C-alpha positions in Angstrom: 11.8 -20.0 8.7 14.3 -18.7 6.1 12.4 -17.4 3.1 15.4 -17.6 0.7 16.0 -18.8 -2.8 16.1 -22.4 -1.8 12.8 -22.1 0.0 11.1 -20.6 -3.0 12.8 -22.8 -5.6 11.5 -25.8 -3.6 8.0 -24.4 -3.6 7.9 -24.1 -7.4 9.7 -27.4 -8.0 7.2 -29.3 -5.8 4.3 -27.2 -7.2 3.3 -26.0 -3.7 1.9 -22.8 -5.0 -1.6 -22.5 -3.5 -1.5 -18.7 -3.9 -1.1 -19.0 -7.6 -4.5 -18.6 -9.3 -3.2 -19.7 -12.7 -4.0 -16.4 -14.5 -3.8 -12.7 -14.1 -6.1 -11.4 -11.4 -9.2 -9.5 -12.5 -8.4 -6.3 -10.6 -4.9 -6.0 -12.2 -6.2 -7.0 -15.7 -8.8 -4.2 -15.5 -6.2 -1.7 -14.2 -3.8 -2.7 -17.1 -6.6 -2.3 -19.6 -6.8 1.4 -18.7 -3.1 2.0 -19.3 -2.3 3.7 -22.7 1.4 4.4 -22.4 3.2 1.3 -23.6 6.6 2.8 -22.8 6.0 2.8 -19.0 8.8 1.1 -17.1 7.0 -1.5 -15.0 8.4 -3.8 -12.3 6.7 -6.9 -10.9 8.7 -7.9 -7.8 8.5 -11.4 -6.4 6.8 -12.1 -9.7 6.5 -15.8 -9.4 4.7 -17.2 -12.5 4.0 -13.6 -13.5 0.8 -13.8 -15.5 0.8 -10.0 -15.1 4.1 -9.7 -17.0 2.9 -12.1 -19.7 -0.4 -10.1 -20.1 1.4 -6.8 -20.3 4.0 -8.2 -22.8 1.2 -9.6 -25.0 -0.5 -6.2 -24.9 2.6 -4.5 -26.3 4.2 -3.0 -23.2 7.9 -2.8 -23.9 9.5 -2.2 -20.5 8.2 -4.9 -18.2 10.6 -6.3 -15.6 10.2 -9.3 -13.3 12.3 -9.8 -10.2 12.3 -13.0 -8.3 14.7 -14.7 -5.9 13.8 -18.1 -7.5 15.8 -19.0 -10.6 13.4 -21.9 -11.1 10.3 -19.8 -11.6 12.1 -17.4 -13.9 13.3 -20.3 -16.1 9.7 -21.7 -16.1 8.4 -18.2 -17.2 11.0 -18.0 -20.0 9.8 -21.4 -21.3 6.2 -20.4 -21.1 6.7 -17.0 -22.7 9.8 -17.3 -25.0 9.2 -13.9 -26.6 9.6 -12.1 -23.3 13.0 -10.4 -23.2 15.5 -12.5 -21.2 17.2 -9.4 -19.8 14.0 -8.3 -18.2 13.9 -11.4 -16.0 16.1 -10.5 -13.0 17.1 -13.2 -10.5 18.0 -11.3 -7.3 16.6 -10.5 -3.9 14.2 -7.6 -4.4 15.9 -5.6 -1.7 19.2 -5.6 -3.7 17.6 -4.1 -6.8 18.9 -0.7 -7.9 16.8 0.8 -10.7 13.9 3.2 -11.2 10.4 2.5 -12.5 7.2 4.4 -13.4 4.9 1.6 -12.0 5.4 -1.3 -9.6 2.8 -4.0 -9.4 2.0 -5.8 -6.2 0.6 -9.3 -6.5 1.2 -11.7 -3.6 4.8 -10.4 -3.0 4.0 -8.4 0.1 2.3 -11.4 1.8 5.3 -13.6 0.9 8.0 -11.7 2.7 8.6 -11.8 6.5 6.3 -9.2 8.1 9.3 -7.7 9.8 10.4 -6.5 6.4 7.3 -4.6 5.7 8.7 -1.2 6.7 11.7 -1.9 4.5 9.4 -3.0 1.7 7.6 0.4 1.8 10.8 2.4 1.8 12.3 0.3 -1.0 9.2 0.7 -3.2 9.6 4.5 -2.7 13.3 4.3 -3.6 12.6 2.3 -6.8 9.8 4.6 -8.1 10.4 7.8 -10.0 8.7 10.9 -8.6 4.9 10.5 -9.0 5.5 6.8 -9.7 2.8 4.4 -8.6 2.6 1.2 -6.5 -0.5 -0.6 -7.6 -1.9 -4.0 -6.7 -3.5 -6.1 -4.1 -2.9 -6.8 -0.4 -4.7 -9.4 1.7 -7.0 -7.8 4.2 -7.3 -10.8 6.5 -5.2 -12.5 9.1 -3.5 -15.5 7.5 -0.5 -17.5 8.8 1.9 -16.3 11.5 4.8 -18.7 10.9 4.8 -19.1 7.1 3.6 -17.3 4.0 1.2 -16.0 3.0 1.2 -13.5 5.9 -2.0 -11.5 6.2 -2.8 -8.2 7.8 -5.2 -5.3 7.8 -5.6 -1.9 6.2 -5.1 -0.3 9.6 -1.7 -2.1 10.0 -0.5 -1.3 6.4 -1.2 2.5 6.3 1.7 3.6 8.7 4.2 1.7 6.5 3.4 3.6 3.4 2.2 7.0 4.6 5.7 8.5 5.0 6.5 7.8 1.3 3.3 7.8 -0.6 0.0 9.6 -1.2 -2.4 6.8 -0.5 -4.7 7.4 -3.4 -6.7 4.2 -3.1 -6.7 1.5 -0.3 -10.1 -0.1 -0.4 -11.8 -3.4 -0.6 -11.3 -4.8 -4.1 -14.8 -5.1 -5.6 -13.7 -7.3 -8.5 -11.5 -9.9 -6.8 -11.8 -13.6 -7.8 -14.5 -15.4 -5.9 -12.0 -17.2 -3.6 -10.6 -13.9 -2.4 -13.7 -11.7 -2.5 -13.9 -9.5 0.7 -10.3 -10.5 1.6 -8.3 -8.2 -0.6 -7.5 -4.5 -0.7 -6.9 -2.8 -4.0 -4.1 -0.2 -3.6 -2.8 2.7 -5.7 -0.1 4.7 -3.9 1.6 7.6 -5.6 5.2 8.4 -4.6 5.5 11.8 -2.8 
């Protein structure tokens, strides 16, 4: 299965977005509510409908960037949140991005890429973060599909991908996940070495 722009555009055009909960997830909302520096440069890769970017934007964060391979979803986001800066919506493959950030948010992007790319994902996250930058978000902690996204996994599997690049500050069961994902998600906070 080729997980390219056409694949993801078709998912959004046909509204086959079962992973989309329709709002910001509780763990990320509560994390964002603790942030005080509105100047942080924040990336949301594979952002999809990007309720996280919308929430941060409305809270006054000035440097929020969404990267997605799907032009359709970025166009939809721009229509939904017209005050969001257009130049902060980037339509490229995440692995082609060259920039640096203070904080990267993970919300259903890791589970959407081919699992063979997970080591590359970990190294790319490290490359994109400034020293002491953080990767924060949620990973599924259950086996899911093998032939199509979302791809699941386990804490034990994930740790070796990230340990070479990050201090694994938090990787634990998310206590405040939405009901449908309770006991199936890990909250992570990794700090770039």
